[in-house]
Backbone bond lengths (Angstrom), bond angles and torsions (degrees), N, CA, C in turn:
res aa  C-N    CA-C-N  psi(-1)  N-CA   C-N-CA  omega(-1)  CA-C   N-CA-C  phi
1 M - - - 1.437 - - 1.526 110.31 -
2 V 1.318 116.44 -43.04 1.466 120.10 179.09 1.522 110.10 -65.86
3 V 1.343 116.23 -39.60 1.464 120.33 178.65 1.523 109.74 -62.61
4 K 1.329 117.31 -42.41 1.465 121.32 177.85 1.525 110.36 -61.30
5 M 1.328 116.60 -42.72 1.460 119.66 -179.65 1.525 110.98 -63.46
6 I 1.320 116.62 -40.77 1.472 119.47 -177.98 1.520 110.87 -73.24
7 L 1.335 116.43 -50.71 1.458 119.78 -174.67 1.525 112.97 -70.65
8 V 1.294 117.15 -48.44 1.466 119.74 -173.64 1.518 111.48 -84.77
9 D 1.311 117.27 -52.26 1.457 120.05 -171.38 1.527 112.75 -69.91
10 F 1.300 116.82 -40.25 1.464 118.51 -174.99 1.524 113.39 -99.01
11 L 1.323 117.34 -49.64 1.461 119.03 -174.94 1.522 113.27 -72.59
12 I 1.310 118.14 -23.37 1.462 120.10 176.56 1.525 110.47 -99.03
13 G 1.325 117.36 -37.94 1.454 120.47 -176.54 1.516 114.45 -68.47
14 F 1.310 116.85 -46.62 1.459 119.17 -176.42 1.525 114.46 -70.86
15 P 1.341 120.51 -35.12 1.484 117.30 172.69 1.526 112.80 -61.56
16 M 1.338 117.80 -29.94 1.462 119.50 175.80 1.522 110.48 -64.13
17 Y 1.339 116.19 -38.91 1.457 119.48 176.30 1.521 110.87 -66.88
18 A 1.312 116.85 -36.95 1.468 119.83 179.07 1.526 110.47 -63.95
19 V 1.325 116.71 -42.39 1.470 119.81 177.53 1.523 110.17 -63.66
20 Y 1.327 116.23 -42.42 1.461 120.79 178.66 1.532 110.09 -60.18
21 M 1.322 117.15 -45.39 1.462 120.63 -179.65 1.528 110.80 -66.06
22 W 1.320 118.29 -34.53 1.460 121.76 179.89 1.533 110.45 -65.10
23 Y 1.319 116.66 -41.77 1.461 119.70 -179.88 1.525 112.41 -75.12
24 E 1.302 118.56 -25.31 1.449 122.15 -176.10 1.529 113.14 -94.54
25 R 1.213 122.74 2.30 1.462 134.59 -172.10 1.534 117.88 -6.16
26 D 1.309 119.69 -24.18 1.468 117.84 178.56 1.530 108.85 -77.69
27 T 1.328 115.36 135.19 1.465 120.10 -172.50 1.521 110.67 -112.80
28 G 1.290 116.30 57.59 1.452 120.16 178.07 1.517 111.21 -81.80
29 L 1.319 115.47 175.30 1.459 121.65 -178.98 1.531 111.00 -64.72
30 V 1.317 116.95 -38.87 1.464 120.87 179.81 1.527 109.78 -64.37
31 F 1.324 116.30 -44.08 1.464 119.89 -179.92 1.524 110.81 -62.94
32 L 1.327 117.38 -46.22 1.459 120.34 -178.53 1.528 112.02 -65.05
33 S 1.338 116.67 -40.32 1.464 118.06 179.60 1.528 111.53 -69.48
34 S 1.342 117.72 -40.43 1.468 118.76 178.47 1.525 110.44 -67.47
35 F 1.320 117.10 -37.91 1.458 120.49 178.19 1.534 110.44 -64.54
36 T 1.344 117.35 -41.50 1.464 121.22 179.43 1.527 111.04 -65.55
37 F 1.336 116.74 -46.45 1.468 119.18 179.18 1.521 111.69 -63.71
38 N 1.316 116.39 -38.80 1.458 120.36 178.73 1.526 110.36 -65.94
39 T 1.322 117.27 -41.39 1.460 120.48 178.82 1.521 111.16 -63.78
40 V 1.318 116.68 -43.15 1.466 120.30 179.11 1.529 110.13 -63.76
41 A 1.317 117.61 -42.31 1.464 120.81 179.92 1.523 111.18 -64.15
42 V 1.318 116.66 -42.21 1.470 119.81 179.07 1.521 110.53 -65.70
43 M 1.315 117.60 -41.85 1.470 119.48 179.83 1.534 111.16 -66.72
44 Q 1.332 117.57 -35.21 1.464 119.96 175.13 1.524 110.72 -64.87
45 L 1.308 116.27 -42.95 1.459 120.33 178.09 1.526 110.91 -62.77
46 V 1.310 116.71 -42.95 1.470 120.89 179.85 1.527 110.47 -64.67
47 A 1.331 117.16 -45.43 1.463 120.18 -179.82 1.525 110.98 -63.63
48 T 1.321 117.32 -43.90 1.467 120.51 179.86 1.520 110.70 -64.54
49 T 1.312 116.40 -43.24 1.461 120.10 178.42 1.522 111.11 -62.69
50 N 1.322 117.36 -40.45 1.462 120.63 178.64 1.527 111.59 -65.25
51 I 1.321 117.47 -39.17 1.470 120.60 177.96 1.523 110.33 -63.57
52 V 1.321 115.85 -47.11 1.467 119.85 179.67 1.523 110.47 -62.87
53 Q 1.319 116.12 -44.00 1.469 119.99 -179.59 1.529 110.99 -63.67
54 F 1.318 117.75 -42.87 1.460 120.30 178.47 1.523 111.41 -62.45
55 A 1.331 116.45 -43.08 1.468 119.84 179.84 1.525 111.18 -63.75
56 L 1.319 117.14 -39.77 1.463 119.87 179.27 1.531 111.56 -69.21
57 I 1.313 117.41 -38.06 1.472 120.05 176.86 1.528 109.81 -65.78
58 W 1.318 117.05 -42.44 1.470 120.74 178.40 1.528 110.52 -63.49
59 G 1.332 116.57 -42.85 1.463 120.25 176.66 1.512 111.86 -61.38
60 N 1.322 116.95 -38.66 1.458 121.28 177.30 1.524 110.79 -62.36
61 C 1.317 117.67 -42.02 1.479 120.90 177.91 1.532 110.74 -64.38
62 L 1.326 117.05 -40.72 1.467 119.74 179.20 1.528 111.37 -67.00
63 Y 1.338 116.99 -40.11 1.470 119.48 175.28 1.528 110.70 -59.86
64 R 1.331 116.48 -41.13 1.467 120.65 179.52 1.524 110.20 -62.12
65 L 1.329 118.10 -42.55 1.464 120.82 178.97 1.528 111.55 -64.46
66 I 1.332 116.74 -41.55 1.466 120.00 177.87 1.528 110.03 -62.60
67 N 1.330 116.88 -44.47 1.462 120.29 -179.78 1.527 112.04 -64.84
68 E 1.334 117.18 -35.90 1.473 119.58 176.99 1.526 110.93 -65.28
69 R 1.326 117.10 -39.91 1.472 119.31 178.33 1.519 111.48 -66.98
70 I 1.321 117.45 -38.45 1.466 120.55 176.35 1.525 110.06 -64.60
71 Q 1.320 116.22 -41.98 1.467 120.14 178.64 1.525 110.54 -62.17
72 H 1.323 117.06 -38.60 1.464 120.82 177.78 1.533 110.61 -64.50
73 L 1.325 117.40 -43.03 1.464 120.64 178.37 1.531 111.47 -64.12
74 V 1.318 117.19 -40.91 1.464 120.32 179.28 1.526 110.50 -65.95
75 S 1.328 117.12 -39.90 1.475 118.96 177.61 1.530 110.98 -66.51
76 S 1.335 117.54 -33.08 1.469 120.50 175.84 1.524 110.59 -65.25
77 I 1.324 116.47 -40.71 1.472 120.18 178.43 1.528 109.97 -65.19
78 R 1.320 116.48 -39.65 1.470 119.50 178.60 1.531 111.06 -64.41
79 Q 1.322 116.46 -39.15 1.465 119.31 178.03 1.522 110.42 -65.33
80 M 1.327 117.11 -37.61 1.466 119.70 178.12 1.527 110.16 -65.59
81 D 1.324 116.99 -35.93 1.457 120.58 -179.97 1.527 111.11 -65.19
82 D 1.332 116.76 -34.13 1.460 121.02 -179.95 1.526 112.46 -83.01
83 S 1.314 117.42 -15.30 1.461 121.40 -174.06 1.531 111.53 -86.36
84 V 1.323 115.73 122.88 1.463 121.12 178.45 1.529 109.87 -73.42
85 E 1.343 117.50 -34.70 1.465 121.11 -178.98 1.526 111.19 -61.76
86 Y 1.322 116.81 -35.20 1.460 119.28 -179.33 1.525 110.39 -64.68
87 W 1.307 117.02 -46.18 1.468 119.94 -175.84 1.523 112.40 -73.68
88 N 1.340 116.73 -19.76 1.460 119.91 175.74 1.527 111.51 -87.52
89 G 1.329 117.87 -5.01 1.459 121.63 -177.73 1.515 111.94 -77.80
90 S 1.306 115.00 -177.57 1.472 120.06 -176.86 1.529 110.56 -78.34
91 N 1.313 115.07 159.52 1.456 121.95 178.57 1.527 111.49 -66.89
92 A 1.318 117.02 -35.38 1.470 121.22 -179.31 1.526 110.38 -64.87
93 E 1.312 116.42 -40.75 1.471 120.46 179.27 1.529 110.15 -66.03
94 Q 1.325 117.18 -41.18 1.464 120.74 178.64 1.529 110.72 -63.98
95 R 1.325 117.18 -42.88 1.462 120.70 178.26 1.530 110.83 -62.83
96 Y 1.336 116.35 -40.75 1.469 120.83 179.05 1.524 109.85 -60.87
97 I 1.322 116.66 -45.83 1.472 120.28 -178.28 1.524 110.53 -65.54
98 F 1.325 117.70 -43.67 1.463 120.06 179.42 1.522 112.26 -67.23
99 R 1.320 117.94 -35.71 1.475 120.06 175.41 1.527 110.55 -64.50
100 H 1.319 115.39 -40.81 1.465 120.49 178.71 1.536 109.85 -61.87
101 I 1.320 117.05 -46.07 1.464 120.84 178.90 1.523 110.11 -64.62
102 W 1.341 117.40 -42.78 1.455 121.12 179.86 1.535 110.38 -61.60
103 R 1.335 116.35 -41.36 1.464 120.49 178.83 1.528 110.73 -61.23
104 H 1.336 116.13 -45.64 1.471 119.45 179.35 1.525 111.54 -63.68
105 L 1.328 117.38 -42.96 1.461 119.87 178.23 1.530 111.40 -64.19
106 N 1.313 117.55 -36.70 1.459 121.08 177.88 1.531 110.68 -66.42
107 I 1.316 117.07 -40.73 1.472 120.58 177.04 1.527 110.21 -63.54
108 L 1.330 116.89 -44.20 1.464 120.76 179.45 1.530 111.27 -64.72
109 R 1.328 117.38 -37.22 1.454 120.95 176.59 1.523 110.04 -62.35
110 G 1.322 116.96 -43.91 1.466 120.88 178.02 1.519 112.26 -63.40
111 Q 1.322 117.01 -41.95 1.463 120.38 178.08 1.531 110.96 -64.53
112 H 1.321 116.18 -41.22 1.466 120.00 178.90 1.524 110.36 -63.41
113 Y 1.317 117.66 -43.75 1.463 121.76 179.33 1.532 110.71 -63.21
114 T 1.329 116.58 -45.07 1.469 120.54 -179.73 1.521 111.29 -62.75
115 L 1.332 116.41 -43.22 1.462 120.40 179.36 1.526 110.71 -64.22
116 T 1.316 117.05 -42.88 1.468 120.51 178.90 1.526 110.93 -62.34
117 E 1.316 117.17 -44.23 1.465 120.23 178.63 1.529 111.47 -64.97
118 S 1.328 118.02 -37.88 1.470 120.85 178.85 1.520 110.98 -63.84
119 I 1.319 116.78 -42.54 1.466 119.81 179.72 1.533 110.16 -67.84
120 R 1.323 117.39 -39.30 1.468 119.75 176.76 1.524 111.13 -63.94
121 D 1.332 117.92 -42.37 1.464 120.95 178.66 1.524 111.25 -63.27
122 M 1.332 116.14 -40.91 1.459 119.79 178.79 1.522 110.34 -64.01
123 A 1.331 116.88 -41.95 1.463 119.98 178.87 1.526 110.59 -64.24
124 R 1.327 117.94 -40.46 1.466 120.94 177.12 1.528 111.54 -64.90
125 F 1.332 116.34 -38.55 1.463 120.78 -178.89 1.527 111.47 -65.96
126 Y 1.336 116.65 -40.37 1.467 119.80 -175.43 1.520 113.68 -90.95
127 N 1.322 119.51 -0.73 1.467 120.04 178.38 1.525 111.77 -61.74
128 L 1.316 117.34 -51.14 1.457 120.92 -177.07 1.534 112.45 -67.47
129 P 1.349 120.29 -48.89 1.469 117.85 178.95 1.521 113.78 -60.31
130 L 1.330 117.17 -39.55 1.464 118.80 178.31 1.521 110.99 -65.18
131 A 1.312 117.27 -40.10 1.466 120.42 178.84 1.530 110.77 -64.58
132 L 1.337 117.18 -41.53 1.465 120.09 179.56 1.525 111.82 -66.69
133 I 1.324 117.05 -41.72 1.463 119.86 179.45 1.518 110.48 -65.49
134 M 1.338 116.86 -42.27 1.463 119.66 179.43 1.527 111.47 -66.85
135 S 1.324 117.71 -37.46 1.468 119.26 177.39 1.527 110.26 -67.89
136 N 1.326 118.06 -35.30 1.458 121.59 175.25 1.527 110.01 -62.15
137 Q 1.313 117.50 -45.34 1.462 120.91 177.98 1.528 110.54 -62.26
138 F 1.334 116.39 -40.35 1.455 120.06 178.97 1.525 110.90 -60.63
139 V 1.330 116.99 -44.49 1.462 120.79 179.06 1.518 110.78 -63.25
140 I 1.324 117.78 -40.90 1.469 121.11 179.57 1.525 110.46 -64.38
141 I 1.332 116.60 -44.37 1.466 119.74 -178.87 1.527 110.37 -65.09
142 I 1.325 117.15 -44.53 1.471 120.56 179.81 1.532 110.69 -63.62
143 S 1.325 117.00 -39.78 1.467 118.69 -179.95 1.526 110.88 -67.86
144 E 1.322 118.45 -35.34 1.459 121.11 178.10 1.529 110.37 -68.93
145 V 1.322 116.07 -40.80 1.472 119.31 179.34 1.520 110.17 -65.39
146 S 1.325 117.68 -44.61 1.453 120.24 -179.50 1.533 112.05 -68.09
147 K 1.333 116.93 -28.56 1.467 120.90 179.59 1.533 110.47 -70.36
148 H 1.327 117.36 -32.83 1.463 120.63 -175.75 1.517 112.70 -89.84
149 R 1.328 119.22 -0.87 1.478 120.51 178.21 1.473 111.76 -84.74
């Protein structure tokens, strides 16, 4: 994530501004204010995108951990199915083991539900700001294109 921020956001973004400033060479008040507003809008878009991207990457890692724990529980059940000692054991021991597995699966189900709801809430929260920032960029780009015609 840090590498992406350094390589993409700064090393590619700022040379674009340098090229823009080179072609626009006049340094009037209108140019400086539009350049400042455009820079602020781009940095807001970059920061918001980085937050969303980080949250999605973190959610992906948590989903992977939940899936690994489920896979471990399923492999434990498969080993019990192959084990003759388990089926020859007492009913109380079997109930204890199944309750333990059920408890773990219930906890994992709750964690999965909570993580899914958190990602949905984050997506709902950032829908409007991302749309506003992108519409702001669209207006800036259209105004620059119409100004140069």
